[in-house]
C-alpha positions in Angstrom: -11.3 -83.9 18.5 -14.1 -84.3 21.1 -11.7 -85.1 23.8 -9.4 -82.1 23.0 -12.4 -79.7 22.8 -13.6 -80.8 26.3 -10.2 -80.9 28.0 -10.1 -78.9 31.3 -7.1 -76.8 30.2 -9.0 -75.7 27.1 -12.0 -74.8 29.2 -9.8 -72.8 31.6 -8.2 -71.0 28.6 -11.7 -70.1 27.3 -12.6 -68.7 30.7 -9.4 -66.7 30.8 -10.1 -65.2 27.4 -13.6 -64.3 28.5 -12.4 -62.7 31.7 -9.7 -60.7 29.8 -12.3 -59.4 27.3 -15.1 -58.6 29.8 -13.1 -57.4 32.9 -12.3 -53.8 31.6 -15.9 -53.3 30.8 -17.0 -54.7 34.2 -14.5 -52.5 36.0 -15.8 -49.4 34.1 -19.4 -50.3 35.1 -18.3 -50.7 38.7 -16.7 -47.3 38.6 -19.8 -45.7 37.1 -22.0 -47.4 39.7 -19.8 -46.1 42.5 -20.0 -42.6 41.1 -23.8 -42.7 40.7 -24.0 -44.0 44.3 -22.0 -41.0 45.6 -24.1 -38.6 43.6 -27.4 -40.2 44.8 -26.1 -40.2 48.4 -25.4 -36.5 48.1 -28.9 -35.9 46.6 -30.5 -37.9 49.4 -28.6 -35.8 52.0 -29.7 -32.6 50.3 -33.4 -33.7 50.2 -33.3 -34.8 53.8 -31.7 -31.5 54.9 -34.4 -29.6 52.9 -37.2 -31.6 54.5 -35.8 -31.0 57.9 -35.6 -27.3 57.3 -39.2 -27.2 56.0 -40.4 -29.1 59.1 -38.6 -26.7 61.4 -40.2 -23.8 59.5 -43.7 -25.2 59.9 -42.9 -25.9 63.6 -41.9 -22.2 64.1 -45.1 -20.8 62.6 -46.4 -20.2 66.1 -43.4 -17.9 66.7 -44.0 -16.1 63.4 -47.6 -15.5 64.3 -46.5 -14.2 67.7 -44.0 -11.8 66.1 -46.7 -10.7 63.6 -49.1 -10.0 66.5 -46.4 -8.0 68.4 -45.5 -6.0 65.4 -49.2 -5.1 64.8 -49.5 -4.1 68.5 -46.4 -2.0 68.2 -47.7 -0.2 65.1 -51.0 0.5 66.8 -49.2 1.9 69.9 -47.1 4.1 67.6 -50.2 5.4 65.9 -51.7 6.2 69.2 -48.6 8.1 70.3 -48.6 10.0 67.1 -52.3 10.9 67.5 -51.8 12.0 71.1 -48.7 14.1 70.1 -50.7 15.7 67.3 -53.6 16.6 69.7 -51.2 18.1 72.2 -49.6 20.3 69.5 -53.1 21.6 68.5 -54.1 22.8 72.0 -53.6 26.6 72.2 -51.0 27.9 74.6 -51.6 31.0 76.7 -49.2 33.8 75.5 -48.9 35.3 79.0 -47.4 33.4 81.9 -49.8 32.4 84.7 -50.0 34.7 87.7 -48.8 33.4 91.0 -50.5 34.2 94.3 -47.6 36.4 95.2 -47.9 38.6 92.1 -51.7 38.9 92.4 -51.6 41.2 95.4 -49.6 44.4 95.1 -48.2 45.3 98.2 
């Protein structure tokens, strides 16, 4: 009995049984792991892309400040133009045309 239980062909048979029972589960685990790896690679790419975009935004803050300054300057200039235009409309205009030198002397 001891010799039959330890015979190499019996050991190979037991290994074959074990492989047949556990192989489908191992294949499923492998498939699940590959799927999780793909999902995590996609998430890593998304995070890296977002980090890059944020870094580019912080690098461009100088440009945004320049744009802000130019807009404020343009608004101030527009206000000055509006004020100057308002003053010119308030100045009284002479109802009679100015006399020229030729019209001043009758002759």
